[in-house]
LOTORDREN-648676 format. One line per field, with one value per residue (C-alpha): residue in one letter; x, y, z. Coordinates in steps of 0.5 Angstrom, whole numbers, plus 500, padded with zeros to 3 digits. Layout:
// residues N
residu [a; ...]
px [X; ...]
py [Y; ...]
pz [Z; ...]
***
This chain:
// residues 190
residu [m; n; a; e; a; i; e; d; a; l; k; m; n; e; d; l; a; a; y; c; r; k; a; l; e; n; g; a; a; h; f; r; i; t; h; p; g; m; v; a; t; a; p; w; v; r; w; k; c; q; f; g; c; p; g; y; g; m; g; y; c; c; p; p; h; t; p; t; d; d; q; t; r; a; l; l; d; s; y; r; r; a; i; l; f; h; i; e; a; p; a; t; p; e; r; g; k; r; y; r; a; f; m; d; m; l; v; s; l; e; g; e; l; f; k; d; g; y; y; k; p; f; v; f; l; a; g; p; c; i; p; c; k; k; c; g; k; l; s; n; v; s; c; l; h; a; d; r; a; r; p; a; m; e; a; c; g; i; d; v; f; q; t; a; r; n; n; g; f; f; i; q; t; l; r; v; k; e; q; t; n; n; e; y; c; l; m; m; v; d]
px [520; 521; 528; 530; 529; 533; 539; 539; 539; 544; 549; 550; 551; 554; 557; 550; 547; 548; 545; 539; 538; 538; 533; 528; 529; 527; 521; 522; 517; 522; 528; 531; 538; 537; 541; 539; 537; 531; 529; 524; 524; 518; 516; 509; 511; 513; 507; 503; 506; 505; 498; 495; 499; 497; 505; 507; 513; 512; 518; 526; 525; 519; 518; 520; 526; 528; 532; 528; 527; 533; 537; 535; 536; 543; 545; 542; 546; 552; 551; 552; 547; 541; 537; 529; 526; 519; 515; 508; 504; 497; 492; 494; 494; 502; 503; 506; 511; 513; 513; 518; 522; 523; 525; 530; 533; 534; 538; 542; 544; 546; 551; 553; 554; 559; 563; 564; 567; 561; 563; 557; 550; 544; 537; 531; 525; 517; 512; 514; 520; 519; 524; 520; 513; 513; 519; 523; 522; 515; 519; 525; 529; 535; 533; 534; 536; 540; 544; 537; 533; 532; 527; 522; 523; 517; 519; 525; 521; 522; 516; 515; 509; 513; 520; 516; 513; 520; 523; 517; 514; 506; 503; 497; 493; 489; 482; 481; 486; 484; 488; 495; 500; 506; 511; 518; 525; 531; 538; 543; 550; 555]
py [788; 781; 777; 779; 787; 786; 783; 788; 794; 790; 789; 796; 798; 791; 795; 796; 789; 787; 793; 793; 785; 786; 792; 787; 781; 786; 789; 793; 791; 794; 799; 803; 806; 813; 819; 825; 829; 824; 826; 832; 838; 843; 849; 847; 840; 843; 848; 841; 840; 847; 847; 840; 836; 836; 834; 841; 844; 838; 834; 835; 831; 836; 842; 848; 844; 841; 843; 847; 845; 849; 846; 839; 840; 843; 836; 832; 835; 833; 826; 822; 816; 814; 808; 809; 804; 802; 799; 797; 797; 794; 796; 790; 790; 789; 795; 800; 795; 792; 800; 801; 795; 797; 804; 802; 797; 803; 807; 801; 800; 807; 805; 799; 803; 808; 803; 799; 806; 810; 816; 820; 816; 819; 816; 820; 816; 816; 820; 822; 820; 814; 812; 816; 816; 823; 828; 831; 838; 838; 839; 843; 836; 835; 829; 822; 818; 823; 817; 814; 820; 822; 826; 824; 826; 830; 834; 836; 839; 832; 831; 824; 823; 826; 822; 816; 817; 819; 813; 808; 807; 807; 812; 815; 819; 814; 815; 811; 809; 801; 802; 799; 805; 806; 809; 811; 812; 815; 813; 818; 814; 817]
pz [131; 128; 129; 122; 123; 130; 127; 121; 126; 130; 125; 123; 130; 133; 139; 141; 140; 147; 150; 146; 147; 154; 154; 149; 155; 160; 157; 151; 145; 140; 139; 134; 133; 131; 129; 134; 128; 128; 135; 135; 140; 141; 145; 146; 149; 156; 156; 156; 162; 165; 163; 164; 168; 176; 177; 174; 178; 184; 182; 181; 174; 172; 169; 170; 173; 167; 161; 156; 149; 146; 152; 150; 142; 144; 148; 143; 137; 141; 140; 134; 136; 140; 142; 142; 146; 146; 151; 151; 157; 157; 163; 167; 175; 174; 169; 174; 177; 170; 168; 174; 173; 166; 167; 173; 168; 163; 168; 170; 162; 162; 167; 164; 157; 161; 165; 158; 155; 153; 157; 155; 156; 158; 158; 158; 161; 160; 165; 172; 176; 179; 185; 190; 192; 194; 191; 196; 192; 196; 202; 200; 201; 196; 191; 195; 189; 184; 182; 179; 177; 170; 167; 162; 154; 154; 161; 157; 151; 146; 142; 143; 138; 133; 135; 135; 128; 125; 127; 124; 131; 132; 137; 138; 144; 148; 149; 156; 161; 160; 153; 152; 153; 148; 152; 149; 152; 149; 151; 148; 147; 143]
***
């Protein structure tokens, strides 16, 4: 996203400018302030978790412990604005560390929005929950980081590929792990 496009997007939503800039300063490659109607949900998304992910059912932020696509759609429809953040994660030794820092920053940004008077912010992250190395779910222990744990978009039935495309972003499936991941996170605002 070039500087002119960033400024144009921020002018229309000046109240969100500082939050978007903070995300850019902390690793976001791009952002798009969007309407929740541009976020696609579908039943097949959670099926991909159930039939294909080795972490299925092993965490509090993974299906079947997360909202269904219908529940997520109802939540999305109770908002007027959202911010879709894009992060590029090249295959480097620090990819995991950089990824974790970005996700943690987004959870903190959710808290900042709340403290600044936006009483409804909620962030959907990307991929598995990261605060713990091993989820307490496996030991029947309550979540140790419930204040920081957030589900991924896909864990809640959000079609990340279609959502990214609906908002003008590039995304494709990867052929090998050495390719740059294009990850997306969704901050529900108001």
